C-alpha positions as CSV (number, residue, x, y, z in Angstrom):
1,M,79.1,128.1,168.3
2,K,75.8,128.6,169.5
3,H,77.0,128.0,173.4
4,I,79.3,130.8,172.7
5,F,76.6,133.4,172.0
6,N,73.3,132.0,173.5
7,K,74.1,130.3,177.1
8,L,76.9,132.3,178.4
9,F,76.6,135.8,179.6
10,K,73.1,136.1,178.0
11,G,72.2,139.6,177.2
12,S,72.9,141.2,180.6
13,K,74.9,144.4,181.3
14,I,76.6,142.6,184.5
15,T,80.3,142.3,184.6
16,W,81.8,139.2,183.5
17,F,83.3,138.6,187.0
18,A,80.2,139.5,189.0
19,K,78.4,136.9,186.9
20,F,81.4,134.2,187.8
21,L,81.0,135.3,191.5
22,T,77.1,135.0,191.1
23,V,77.2,131.6,189.9
24,F,79.8,130.3,192.4
25,L,78.1,131.8,195.4
26,L,74.7,130.2,194.3
27,I,76.4,127.0,194.0
28,S,78.3,127.0,197.3
29,F,75.3,128.1,199.3
30,T,73.0,125.6,197.8
31,A,75.7,122.8,198.3
32,C,76.5,123.4,201.8
33,D,74.6,123.6,205.3
34,S,75.7,125.1,208.5
35,D,79.4,125.0,207.4
36,F,78.8,127.4,204.4
37,L,80.2,130.6,206.3
38,E,83.5,128.6,206.5
39,I,84.2,128.5,202.7
40,T,86.9,130.3,201.3
41,P,86.3,133.9,201.1
42,S,84.7,135.0,197.7
43,D,87.6,137.3,197.0
44,S,89.8,134.3,196.7
45,Y,88.2,133.3,193.7
46,T,89.7,136.1,191.7
47,E,91.3,136.8,188.4
48,A,94.0,134.1,189.1
49,V,91.5,131.5,189.1
50,V,89.5,132.6,185.9
51,F,92.7,133.2,183.6
52,N,94.2,129.9,184.6
53,D,91.4,127.6,184.0
54,I,90.7,126.9,180.1
55,N,86.8,126.7,180.5
56,L,86.6,130.2,182.5
57,A,89.0,131.7,179.9
58,T,87.3,130.3,177.1
59,A,83.8,131.8,178.7
60,H,85.8,135.2,178.8
61,V,86.6,135.0,175.0
62,N,83.0,133.9,174.3
63,Y,81.7,137.1,175.8
64,A,84.0,139.1,173.6
65,Y,82.6,137.3,170.6
66,R,78.9,138.3,171.6
67,L,79.9,142.0,172.2
68,I,80.8,142.3,168.5
69,P,77.8,143.9,166.5
70,W,76.2,142.3,163.9
71,G,73.8,143.2,161.2
72,F,70.4,141.2,162.4
73,R,70.6,142.9,165.8
74,R,69.0,146.0,164.5
75,P,67.9,145.0,161.2
76,L,70.0,146.2,158.3
77,Q,70.9,149.6,159.7
78,Y,73.9,150.0,157.4
79,A,71.7,149.4,154.4
80,R,69.1,151.9,155.5
81,V,71.5,154.7,155.8
82,S,72.9,153.8,152.3
83,D,71.0,153.7,149.1
84,E,69.7,150.1,149.6
85,I,66.7,150.0,151.7
86,S,64.1,152.1,153.8
87,G,63.0,151.2,157.5
88,R,60.3,151.8,159.7
89,G,61.9,151.3,163.2
90,G,63.7,154.6,164.0
91,G,62.9,155.8,160.5
92,S,62.9,159.6,161.0
93,S,66.2,159.2,162.5
94,Y,67.6,157.5,159.6
95,W,66.1,160.0,157.4
96,R,67.7,162.7,159.2
97,I,71.2,161.1,158.7
98,L,70.3,160.7,154.9
99,Q,69.5,164.3,154.9
100,G,72.9,165.1,156.1
101,L,71.7,166.3,159.3
102,A,73.6,163.9,161.9
103,T,75.2,166.0,164.6
104,P,77.2,164.9,167.6
105,T,74.3,165.3,169.8
106,F,71.7,163.8,167.4
107,N,73.5,160.5,166.2
108,T,71.4,157.8,168.1
109,L,71.4,155.3,165.2
110,F,74.5,156.3,163.9
111,N,76.9,155.7,166.7
112,L,79.8,153.0,167.0
113,W,81.4,154.9,170.1
114,T,78.7,154.8,172.7
115,G,75.9,153.1,170.8
116,G,75.2,150.3,173.4
117,A,75.4,146.5,172.1
118,N,74.0,147.2,168.9
119,Y,76.6,149.3,167.5
120,A,79.5,150.3,170.0
121,K,83.0,148.6,169.5
122,W,84.7,149.6,172.6
123,P,83.0,146.9,175.0
124,A,84.5,144.3,172.6
125,I,87.8,146.1,172.9
126,K,88.0,146.5,176.8
127,Q,87.1,142.8,176.9
128,C,89.8,141.8,174.5
129,N,92.4,144.0,176.5
130,E,91.4,142.5,179.8
131,F,92.1,138.9,178.6
132,L,95.4,139.5,176.8
133,A,96.8,141.2,179.8
134,K,95.6,138.9,182.4
135,T,96.7,135.8,180.5
136,E,100.2,137.0,179.8
137,E,101.3,134.3,182.2
138,S,98.7,132.0,182.6
139,E,99.0,128.3,183.3
140,I,96.6,127.2,180.6
141,D,98.1,124.7,178.2
142,S,100.1,126.6,175.9
143,D,98.5,125.4,172.7
144,Q,95.1,126.1,173.8
145,L,96.1,129.7,175.2
146,K,97.7,130.7,171.8
147,R,94.7,129.8,170.2
148,L,92.4,131.8,172.4
149,R,94.9,134.7,172.5
150,A,95.0,134.8,168.5
151,E,91.2,134.6,168.3
152,V,91.1,137.7,170.8
153,K,93.6,139.8,169.2
154,T,91.7,139.1,165.8
155,I,88.5,140.2,167.5
156,R,90.2,143.6,168.8
157,A,91.7,144.3,165.4
158,Y,88.3,143.7,163.9
159,A,86.7,146.0,166.0
160,Y,89.3,148.8,165.7
161,F,89.2,148.3,162.0
162,R,85.6,149.2,162.1
163,L,86.2,152.1,164.6
164,N,89.0,153.6,162.5
165,T,87.1,153.2,159.3
166,F,84.0,155.1,160.5
167,Y,85.9,157.6,162.5
168,N,89.2,158.3,160.7
169,G,91.3,157.8,163.8
170,V,90.3,156.7,167.5
171,P,92.3,156.2,170.6
172,L,94.6,153.1,170.6
173,I,94.0,151.5,173.8
174,T,95.6,148.1,174.2
175,K,95.5,147.4,178.1
176,P,93.1,147.7,180.7
177,F,92.9,151.1,182.6
178,D,93.6,150.7,186.4
179,I,90.9,152.6,188.7
180,D,93.5,155.4,189.4
181,E,94.7,156.1,185.8
182,D,93.8,159.0,183.9
183,W,91.5,157.8,181.2
184,K,91.8,160.9,179.2
185,V,93.6,159.7,175.9
186,P,93.8,161.4,172.5
187,R,92.8,160.2,169.0
188,D,95.6,158.3,167.3
189,S,96.0,159.0,163.8
190,Y,94.4,156.6,160.9
191,D,97.6,155.2,159.9
192,D,98.8,154.4,163.0
193,V,95.8,152.4,164.0
194,M,95.7,150.6,160.8
195,Q,99.2,149.5,161.2
196,F,98.5,148.2,164.7
197,I,95.4,146.3,163.0
198,F,97.9,144.7,160.4
199,S,100.4,143.8,162.8
200,E,97.9,142.1,165.3
201,L,96.5,140.0,162.5
202,D,99.9,139.1,161.2
203,A,100.6,137.9,165.1
204,A,97.5,136.0,165.1
205,I,97.2,134.2,162.0
206,P,99.8,131.5,162.5
207,D,98.1,130.2,165.9
208,L,94.8,130.0,164.4
209,P,93.4,126.8,163.0
210,L,91.9,126.3,159.4
211,T,88.8,124.8,160.6
212,Y,87.8,123.4,164.2
213,S,86.2,120.1,164.5
214,S,83.3,120.5,166.9
215,A,80.0,121.9,166.0
216,N,80.0,124.0,169.1
217,D,82.8,125.9,167.7
218,K,81.0,127.4,164.7
219,G,81.7,130.8,164.6
220,R,85.0,131.0,166.2
221,I,87.7,132.7,164.3
222,T,89.8,130.6,161.7
223,K,93.1,131.4,160.1
224,G,91.2,132.0,156.8
225,A,88.7,134.6,159.0
226,A,91.7,136.6,160.4
227,M,93.3,136.4,156.6
228,A,89.9,137.6,155.2
229,I,89.7,140.7,157.6
230,K,93.4,141.5,156.8
231,A,92.3,141.5,153.0
232,R,89.5,143.8,153.6
233,A,91.4,146.1,155.7
234,L,94.2,146.5,153.1
235,L,91.7,147.2,150.4
236,Y,90.3,149.8,152.5
237,Y,93.5,151.3,153.1
238,A,94.2,151.5,149.3
239,S,91.0,153.3,148.5
240,P,90.8,157.0,147.7
241,L,89.6,158.1,150.9
242,F,92.2,156.7,152.8
243,N,95.1,156.7,150.1
244,P,94.8,160.3,148.5
245,N,98.2,160.0,147.1
246,N,97.3,156.7,145.1
247,D,100.0,154.7,146.8
248,M,99.9,151.8,144.3
249,S,101.8,149.5,146.9
250,R,98.9,149.2,149.0
251,Y,96.8,148.0,146.1
252,Q,99.5,145.3,145.7
253,K,99.4,144.3,149.4
254,A,95.5,144.1,149.3
255,A,95.4,141.9,146.1
256,D,98.1,139.6,148.0
257,A,96.2,139.2,151.0
258,A,93.0,138.3,149.0
259,K,94.9,135.8,146.8
260,A,96.4,134.3,150.0
261,V,92.8,133.7,151.3
262,I,92.0,132.2,147.7
263,D,95.1,130.3,147.8
264,L,94.2,128.4,151.0
265,G,92.0,126.1,148.7
266,I,89.0,125.4,151.5
267,Y,86.5,128.0,150.2
268,Q,84.4,128.0,147.1
269,L,81.3,129.8,145.8
270,F,78.1,128.1,146.9
271,P,75.8,127.0,144.1
272,D,72.8,128.7,145.5
273,Y,72.5,132.2,146.1
274,K,69.4,132.2,147.9
275,L,70.2,129.1,150.3
276,L,73.6,131.0,151.1
277,F,72.1,133.1,153.4
278,M,69.3,131.1,154.8
279,E,69.3,128.6,158.0
280,A,69.2,125.6,155.5
281,G,72.4,126.7,154.1
282,A,74.2,127.8,157.1
283,W,77.9,127.0,157.6
284,N,78.5,126.1,153.8
285,S,81.6,126.3,151.8
286,E,81.2,130.0,151.3
287,V,81.2,131.2,154.6
288,I,84.5,132.3,156.1
289,W,83.4,134.0,159.5
290,A,79.6,134.2,160.6
291,R,77.8,134.9,164.0
292,P,75.6,131.9,165.0
293,T,72.0,132.7,166.2
294,N,69.4,130.7,168.2
295,S,66.2,132.4,168.9
296,G,65.0,129.4,170.7
297,I,67.3,130.5,173.8
298,D,67.8,134.1,173.0
299,R,65.4,136.3,171.1
300,E,67.9,138.0,169.2
301,A,67.1,137.7,165.6
302,R,63.5,137.4,164.6
303,I,64.2,137.4,160.9
304,E,60.9,136.5,159.6
305,Q,58.9,138.4,162.1
306,V,60.7,141.6,161.1
307,F,61.0,141.0,157.5
308,Y,58.1,139.7,156.5
309,P,54.9,141.4,154.7
310,N,52.1,142.6,156.6
311,G,49.9,140.4,154.8
312,E,51.8,137.3,156.6
313,R,51.6,139.1,159.9
314,G,55.3,140.3,159.5
315,Y,56.4,143.6,160.7
316,G,57.7,144.9,157.5
317,Q,60.4,146.8,159.0
318,V,62.7,147.1,156.0
319,H,61.9,147.9,152.4
320,P,64.1,147.9,149.3
321,I,64.1,151.1,147.2
322,Q,63.5,151.6,143.6
323,N,67.1,153.1,143.3
324,L,68.3,149.5,144.2
325,V,65.7,147.5,142.1
326,D,66.6,149.7,139.1
327,D,70.4,148.6,139.4
328,Y,69.7,144.8,138.8
329,E,70.5,144.1,135.3
330,M,68.3,142.3,132.9
331,A,69.0,138.6,132.5
332,N,70.9,139.6,129.1
333,G,73.4,141.7,131.1
334,K,72.3,145.2,129.9
335,K,71.3,147.7,132.4
336,I,67.6,148.6,132.2
337,D,67.9,152.0,130.4
338,E,70.6,150.2,127.8
339,E,69.6,150.1,124.5
340,G,68.3,146.6,123.5
341,S,67.7,145.5,127.3
342,G,64.2,144.3,126.6
343,Y,63.1,146.4,129.8
344,D,59.4,147.2,130.0
345,P,58.6,149.8,132.7
346,Q,55.0,148.6,132.7
347,N,56.1,144.9,133.3
348,P,59.3,145.8,135.4
349,Y,60.4,142.5,137.0
350,V,60.5,140.2,134.0
351,N,63.8,138.7,132.8
352,R,66.0,140.4,135.5
353,D,69.3,139.1,137.1
354,P,68.4,136.1,139.3
355,R,69.8,137.4,142.1
356,F,66.9,140.3,142.2
357,Y,64.3,137.2,142.6
358,Y,66.4,135.7,145.3
359,T,66.9,139.1,147.3
360,I,63.4,140.9,147.0
361,L,59.9,140.4,147.2
362,Y,57.9,142.4,144.6
363,D,54.6,142.8,143.4
364,G,53.6,139.4,141.7
365,A,56.4,137.4,143.4
366,P,55.3,133.9,144.6
367,F,55.3,133.6,148.2
368,K,53.7,131.0,150.5
369,G,51.5,129.6,147.9
370,R,50.1,133.0,146.6
371,V,51.8,136.2,145.1
372,I,52.9,139.5,146.8
373,E,50.2,142.2,146.5
374,T,51.7,145.6,146.9
375,F,49.2,147.2,144.4
376,R,46.3,149.6,145.4
377,P,43.5,149.5,146.2
378,G,43.3,146.5,148.2
379,G,46.7,145.0,147.8
380,Y,46.9,142.1,150.4
381,D,50.5,143.4,151.3
382,S,50.0,147.1,150.8
383,P,48.8,149.7,153.5
384,E,45.1,148.8,152.4
385,G,45.7,145.1,153.5
386,P,43.3,143.3,156.0
387,I,46.3,142.9,158.4
388,S,48.0,145.8,159.9
389,G,48.4,148.3,157.2
390,W,51.0,150.0,159.5
391,N,53.3,147.3,158.8
392,A,53.0,147.5,155.0
393,T,56.0,148.6,152.9
394,D,56.4,152.1,151.7
395,T,58.3,151.2,148.7
396,G,56.3,148.6,147.0
397,Y,59.1,145.8,148.2
398,Y,60.0,143.6,151.0
399,P,63.2,141.9,151.1
400,N,63.7,138.0,150.3
401,K,67.3,137.6,151.4
402,F,67.8,135.9,154.8
403,I,64.2,134.7,155.1
404,T,63.0,131.0,155.1
405,E,59.6,130.8,153.4
406,S,58.2,128.1,155.8
407,Y,58.1,129.9,158.8
408,T,55.0,131.5,159.7
409,G,56.4,135.2,160.4
410,Y,54.7,135.9,163.4
411,G,55.1,135.0,167.2
412,W,58.4,133.7,168.0
413,E,58.7,131.1,165.5
414,T,61.5,132.1,163.3
415,S,64.6,130.8,161.6
416,N,68.4,131.2,162.5
417,P,70.4,132.3,159.7
418,P,74.0,132.9,160.7
419,W,75.0,136.7,160.1
420,I,77.6,136.3,157.6
421,W,80.7,138.6,158.3
422,F,82.9,137.4,155.6
423,R,82.2,135.1,152.7
424,Y,84.3,133.9,149.8
425,G,82.4,135.8,147.1
426,E,83.5,139.1,148.8
427,V,87.5,137.8,148.8
428,L,87.1,137.3,145.2
429,L,85.5,140.7,144.5
430,N,88.3,142.5,146.5
431,Y,90.7,140.6,144.4
432,A,89.2,141.8,141.5
433,E,89.3,145.3,142.5
434,A,92.8,145.4,143.5
435,M,93.8,143.9,140.3
436,Y,91.8,146.3,138.4
437,K,93.6,149.4,140.3
438,L,96.9,147.5,139.5
439,G,96.1,147.6,135.9
440,N,95.3,143.9,135.3
441,E,92.1,144.1,133.7
442,D,92.1,140.6,132.4
443,V,92.2,139.2,135.9
444,C,89.7,141.6,137.0
445,R,87.0,140.6,134.6
446,E,88.1,136.7,135.3
447,Y,87.0,137.4,138.9
448,I,84.1,139.3,138.4
449,N,82.7,136.7,136.0
450,K,83.3,133.9,138.5
451,I,80.8,135.7,140.8
452,R,78.5,136.2,138.0
453,S,78.7,132.4,136.8
454,R,77.8,131.2,140.3
455,P,75.1,128.3,139.4
456,G,71.4,129.5,139.6
457,V,72.9,133.1,138.9
458,E,74.9,132.5,135.4
459,M,74.9,136.0,134.2
460,P,76.5,136.9,131.0
461,P,80.2,137.6,131.3
462,V,81.6,141.2,131.7
463,T,83.6,141.9,128.8
464,E,84.3,145.8,129.3
465,S,87.6,147.5,129.7
466,G,88.7,150.7,131.4
467,E,86.1,153.0,132.9
468,K,83.2,150.8,131.8
469,L,84.9,147.8,133.5
470,W,85.1,149.8,136.7
471,E,81.4,150.7,136.5
472,R,80.6,147.0,135.9
473,Y,82.6,146.2,139.0
474,V,80.9,149.0,141.1
475,N,77.4,147.4,140.1
476,E,78.4,143.9,140.6
477,R,79.6,144.5,144.1
478,R,76.4,146.3,144.9
479,I,74.1,143.6,143.9
480,E,76.2,140.7,145.0
481,M,76.6,141.9,148.5
482,V,73.4,143.7,149.0
483,F,72.5,144.4,152.6
484,E,75.7,142.8,154.0
485,E,77.1,146.3,155.1
486,A,79.5,146.5,152.3
487,R,77.8,149.3,150.5
488,F,77.8,151.7,153.3
489,Y,81.6,151.8,153.3
490,D,82.2,151.2,149.8
491,V,80.6,154.5,148.4
492,R,82.8,156.3,151.1
493,R,85.9,154.7,150.4
494,W,85.2,155.3,146.5
495,K,84.5,158.9,147.5
496,I,81.3,158.5,145.5
497,A,79.0,159.1,148.4
498,P,78.0,162.8,147.7
499,V,76.7,161.5,144.3
500,V,74.8,158.4,145.2
501,L,74.0,159.2,148.2
502,S,72.5,162.5,147.5
503,E,70.1,160.9,145.0
504,D,66.5,161.2,145.6
505,R,65.1,157.5,147.4
506,M,62.2,156.5,145.0
507,K,59.7,153.9,145.4
508,M,57.2,152.2,143.1
509,D,53.5,152.8,143.2
510,I,51.2,150.3,141.5
511,Y,47.5,151.0,140.7
512,K,45.4,148.1,139.7
513,D,42.2,149.0,137.9
514,P,39.3,147.2,139.8
515,A,37.3,146.9,136.5
516,T,40.1,145.5,134.3
517,G,42.6,144.2,136.6
518,Q,45.2,146.2,134.6
519,K,48.1,147.5,136.6
520,T,49.9,150.8,136.3
521,Y,53.4,151.2,137.4
522,T,54.7,154.7,138.6
523,V,58.0,155.5,140.1
524,N,57.5,158.2,142.6
525,L,59.5,160.1,145.2
526,L,60.1,158.4,148.7
527,H,62.5,161.0,150.2
528,T,65.0,163.5,149.2
529,A,68.6,163.0,150.4
530,D,71.7,165.0,150.7
531,F,75.4,163.7,151.5
532,P,77.5,166.7,152.7
533,E,81.2,166.3,151.7
534,S,82.4,166.8,155.6
535,H,80.2,163.5,156.5
536,Y,82.6,160.9,155.1
537,F,83.3,159.9,158.7
538,G,80.8,159.8,161.6
539,P,80.6,162.3,164.5
540,I,82.2,161.5,167.9
541,P,79.5,161.9,170.6
542,Q,79.4,165.1,172.1
543,S,79.2,163.4,175.3
544,E,82.5,162.0,175.1
545,I,84.3,165.3,174.1
546,D,82.6,167.0,177.1
547,K,84.2,164.1,179.4
548,N,87.5,164.3,177.5
549,E,88.7,167.4,176.0
550,L,91.8,165.7,174.3
551,L,89.5,164.4,171.9
552,E,89.1,166.2,168.6
553,Q,85.9,166.3,166.7
554,N,85.9,165.4,163.0
555,P,85.8,168.3,160.9
556,G,82.1,169.3,159.6
557,Y,80.4,168.7,163.0
């Protein structure tokens, strides 16, 4: 669906209708001669035309897709403010957030309300509201219109789900504002917004196709995508942060929703964890809903340039932290601090979970016909390397997930992996979690082990029970879904954020003796962190509260 995101309404802040009028007038003026003043006035080509024409209406929907924030736009921002990765661009702002210093006035990189195209959800909701209101009596073919309206309802539900999870109750606005209306509205409750989301998804699912036949429709919402959104939303709704009374019926609904996606029978685990996230493996059997990229048309996701090490002229903007590296199991399934694991702190990258090698570039990792060098002195990919030490890692690591090694990593040459919003692997984990909470540990283990037995991963099966099983599940989800925006929400909804997000961020320093070539590995402090109990939800920007006294700020800000 590259036409949806890269050719229509590209990047501009001009409204969709102004763009339509501009294109129309340019065509009219260039196609006519002295009679151009006699054309039908431009104000006759209004919403009545747009919302009764399938192509123009589809363009309106396409722009709603484009307004959904995605993980490559500001690279891995949710991973930067969890316990996965450190970052250079905007680094001081991220560290302030990690140290519990976010405020309603200092919230630039942590703002889903007014944060622009990289973050905010309201523009997509506004676009959806307008479409749904203006197509209630459209003349477009009924089947086509049903599908478009179902797509839009799903986009709006997803945007509200993200807002509601982040802020714990937001204004529920479901129609366009007229110019003379009072725009000041209060926040609706978390529960009311969630019930709206569930009802919208239930209404949309029957009118969505299982698949699309055209390659140009890649990225459009399918029945499975709407069902996967519902399954995730129900699991979050059942989690301790949002379910203080531990209502088990919520977990049952979450389990049923995840199983419904599984029972569609059209998704399966892709047999190559590395390729799963690359352009070469795009739109594979595991992908349920993803956002296409096409950097040849719109320079929107320069994956290699942003992620590559400085030794390859990359910007090295994000760096996995040692805390994450330490949570990768050994190939025998044991944690590195577990008896019998075989872990050697002076040879730390041997015999690890295969997903470690697919995800992280470490000192000694094979890359582009050489090996990564983050050691000092003089490591090629260290701050002492010959090419831009400024762009070097500050943790000893670079990401390997998403990138394609055959690209140069500089200039505009880049691969175009889609950003995966939902995939089958998550659905299996969602089902495992819900079943654990419902007391069905056999099913929980079965579905965790489906993930672990992926070809090319093939980790030993989980056999634990009780609290130990829950610990294995939490870590399995951390590793399997790393950098995919899951961890940020998981540690909050499980109410473990004050523990895991208050741990010091660590790095790996490697000294290579110039005389002997012997390397010494030392884990050192990168940065301290703190997560206040009151920061489970984000602060509403003070500028919005100043404009609307009906908005109540979240506690703790």
